C-alpha angles and dihedrals in degrees: 000000000000108000100196098060090045091048091051092048093049093046090051091051090050091052091052094060111116119235090251092050090047095049093048092047093047091051091050091048091049093049092051093046093048092052091050092045089058098042094044095041099236112185108159110042133179106217133172141226111235117265129177095001099316115155112285106226098162094125089057093047088053092050092048092049090050088054091055100259113147114233132197134190123214113247125202107218094177136345094261100037129092118259120266116220106221125193110254139175126194111263095026120131115276133202132183121267128212091285094046095253122139113259137165115290089215113070110215113140121222127199103220129207091206133033119199101204122196112227135197088199142351126205126217092266095052096262110155125224108199135173090294102253097103097227097136091043092053091045098052089045090063098035113111117241139285085066120214121254106275110213119180119215122203144122122275094257089064093066110096142162097231108108109234102167123115123187092267096047125110113262113209125220091210143339138219127212131159087278092061143252125341124188122209130204113282117268117256116247 
């Protein structure tokens, strides 16, 4: 399977979502995530700020922070390095990282029990198609075990049957779309 044509197609579909479709989908995603966060006892969560049309879940991040959950944002230190999860709270000062994304100005790392990972696409086995830079793949490869829960976040249109995973690609434990939660087979050790 060629990843680049699939990535382009899925990004184009994401861009075509109307504001009403997007808002309804983001609310459904947030409701599902909040329920799982409570039932699974998440306390230290890697989240993301939306980029290139990813779901905007900022209102949920604010609510989680208000409940005492610790949040982290992924930071790109350099193009070939793993991500660093840095402690973040909504409203804190932000700067730009090596990829130009907004990240915490303060640099305190946080080991998270759950990573909410934005996805361009997700295949039926939980293989993640990301933006194509490999940051999450490199990061999980060097993360000590036990690994955090890896939960993919995308819109329904991004779920597809075309296998995209290669041996080095991030394998998700589950994903959330506006249609709800989907578990995948556990990763092999």
